VEXDREN-2710 file (C-alpha; in Angstrom, 1 decimal):
% VEXDREN-2710
k/r/px/py/pz
1/MET/-0.8/-4.0/-8.2
2/VAL/2.0/-2.5/-6.1
3/LYS/5.1/-4.7/-5.5
4/VAL/6.8/-4.3/-2.1
5/LYS/10.2/-5.8/-1.4
6/LEU/10.6/-7.6/1.9
7/LYS/13.8/-8.5/3.6
8/LYS/13.6/-11.1/6.5
9/LEU/15.7/-9.9/9.5
10/ASN/14.6/-12.9/11.5
11/PRO/14.3/-16.4/10.1
12/ASN/10.9/-16.8/11.8
13/ALA/9.5/-13.7/10.1
14/SER/6.3/-14.3/8.2
15/VAL/5.4/-12.6/4.9
16/PRO/2.2/-10.6/5.6
17/THR/-0.9/-12.5/4.5
18/ARG/-4.6/-11.7/4.0
19/ALA/-7.2/-13.7/5.8
20/THR/-9.5/-13.8/2.8
21/GLU/-9.3/-12.7/-0.8
22/PHE/-11.3/-9.6/0.0
23/SER/-9.4/-8.5/3.2
24/GLY/-8.3/-4.9/3.1
25/GLY/-5.3/-5.5/5.2
26/TRP/-2.4/-8.0/5.5
27/ASP/-1.9/-9.7/8.9
28/VAL/1.5/-9.4/10.4
29/THR/2.9/-11.7/13.1
30/ALA/5.3/-11.1/16.0
31/THR/8.8/-12.7/15.9
32/GLU/9.7/-11.2/19.3
33/ILE/7.7/-9.7/22.1
34/ILE/9.5/-7.4/24.5
35/GLN/7.8/-6.4/27.8
36/LYS/9.3/-2.9/28.3
37/GLU/7.0/-2.1/31.3
38/ASP/3.9/-3.7/32.8
39/ASP/1.8/-1.6/30.5
40/MET/4.1/-1.5/27.4
41/VAL/5.0/-4.2/24.9
42/ILE/7.1/-4.0/21.7
43/CYS/6.4/-6.6/19.1
44/LYS/9.1/-7.0/16.4
45/LEU/7.9/-8.2/13.0
46/GLY/11.3/-9.5/11.9
47/PHE/11.3/-7.8/8.5
48/ALA/12.2/-4.6/6.7
49/LEU/10.4/-3.3/3.6
50/GLU/11.2/-1.4/0.5
51/ILE/8.0/0.5/-0.3
52/PRO/7.9/2.1/-3.7
53/SER/8.3/5.9/-4.0
54/GLY/4.9/7.6/-3.8
55/TYR/3.4/5.0/-1.4
56/LYS/3.3/4.6/2.4
57/LEU/2.6/1.7/4.8
58/THR/-0.2/2.0/7.4
59/ILE/-0.2/-0.2/10.5
60/VAL/-3.6/-0.7/12.3
61/PRO/-4.7/-3.0/15.1
62/ARG/-6.6/-6.2/14.5
63/SER/-10.2/-6.0/15.6
64/SER/-9.7/-8.7/18.2
65/ILE/-7.7/-6.1/20.3
66/THR/-11.0/-4.5/21.2
67/ASN/-11.7/-7.5/23.5
68/THR/-8.7/-6.5/25.7
69/LYS/-7.4/-3.6/27.7
70/TRP/-4.5/-3.2/25.2
71/VAL/-4.3/-0.5/22.5
72/LEU/-2.0/0.0/19.6
73/GLN/0.2/3.1/20.3
74/ASN/0.5/5.7/17.5
75/SER/-2.5/4.2/15.8
76/PRO/-2.5/4.2/13.0
77/GLY/1.2/3.8/12.5
78/LEU/2.9/5.1/9.4
79/GLY/5.8/3.6/7.5
80/ASP/7.5/6.0/5.0
81/CYS/8.9/4.7/1.6
82/ASP/12.5/5.6/2.6
83/TYR/12.4/3.7/5.9
84/ARG/14.5/0.5/5.8
85/GLY/14.6/-0.7/9.4
86/GLU/12.7/-3.5/11.1
87/TYR/9.0/-2.9/11.6
88/GLN/7.6/-3.2/15.0
89/VAL/4.3/-2.6/16.7
90/ARG/4.0/-1.0/20.2
91/PHE/1.1/-1.7/22.5
92/ARG/0.1/0.1/25.7
93/ALA/-2.4/-1.3/28.4
94/PHE/-5.1/0.4/30.4
95/PRO/-5.1/-0.6/34.1
96/ILE/-7.7/-3.2/35.2
97/GLU/-7.2/-2.6/38.9
98/TYR/-5.9/0.1/41.1
99/GLY/-4.1/-0.6/44.3
100/LYS/-5.9/0.8/47.4
101/GLY/-4.2/3.8/48.9
102/SER/-1.2/3.5/46.6
103/GLN/-0.1/4.1/43.0
104/THR/-0.1/0.4/42.2
105/PHE/-1.8/-0.7/39.0
106/THR/-2.6/-4.2/37.7
107/TYR/-2.6/-4.8/33.9
108/GLN/-4.1/-7.6/31.8
109/GLN/-1.6/-10.1/30.4
110/PHE/-0.6/-9.2/26.8
111/PRO/-3.0/-11.2/24.6
112/TYR/-0.6/-12.2/21.8
113/LYS/2.3/-14.6/21.6
114/VAL/5.3/-14.9/19.3
115/GLY/4.1/-16.3/15.9
116/GLU/0.5/-14.9/16.3
117/ARG/-1.1/-12.3/14.2
118/ILE/-0.8/-9.0/16.1
119/ALA/-1.7/-6.2/13.6
120/GLN/-2.6/-5.5/10.0
121/ILE/-0.8/-3.4/7.4
122/TYR/-1.8/-1.9/4.1
123/ILE/-0.2/0.2/1.4
124/GLU/-1.6/3.5/0.2
125/GLU/-0.7/6.1/-2.4
126/VAL/0.7/9.3/-1.0
127/ILE/-1.2/12.2/-2.7
128/GLU/1.2/15.1/-3.5
129/THR/-0.3/18.1/-1.7
130/GLU/0.5/21.8/-1.8
131/PHE/-0.9/24.0/1.0
132/GLU/-2.2/27.4/-0.1
133/VAL/-2.1/29.9/2.8
134/LEU/-5.2/32.2/2.8
135/ASP/-6.7/34.8/5.1
136/GLU/-10.2/33.4/4.8
137/LEU/-11.7/30.0/3.9
138/GLU/-15.0/29.4/2.1
139/ASN/-18.0/29.3/4.5
140/THR/-20.1/26.2/5.1
141/ASN/-23.2/25.4/7.2
142/ARG/-21.1/23.6/9.7
143/GLY/-18.5/26.3/10.0
144/ASP/-16.1/25.6/12.8
145/GLY/-18.4/23.2/14.7
146/GLY/-16.2/20.4/16.0
147/PHE/-16.7/17.1/17.9
148/GLY/-20.3/16.2/18.1
149/SER/-21.5/19.4/16.4
150/THR/-23.6/17.5/13.8
151/GLY/-25.6/15.5/16.3
152/LYS/-25.6/11.8/17.2
END
């Protein structure tokens, strides 16, 4: 078990919780929602973390966001073990309607409210990695075939 220290920066901040004992992520809730633009929202979580050296935090959207026109920016998000500031989650919306003959866009109302679960976090070990620069890599059947190259 990894112990992560949490400092509440907002008295209404919630400690991350798992929905079930087998959940792979811990739900986080918004303590403040700031509408920066019609299509951009910042959700503050109201806490800072002290993640042990050798680990990182990953922030991912809740599956319920797929029922909306909103997406988590920088998904997945990454929290380094030396970061001590307040965690936040940023969302961006896709337009649901375009104005006729103009650059006017309409966006769906943001689906979450303060106090609601807005994302999930989990902790992973960082694997020490050394990159070896070579002139050639070992050949494979796939080679340099990219997106969709292995079929449906």
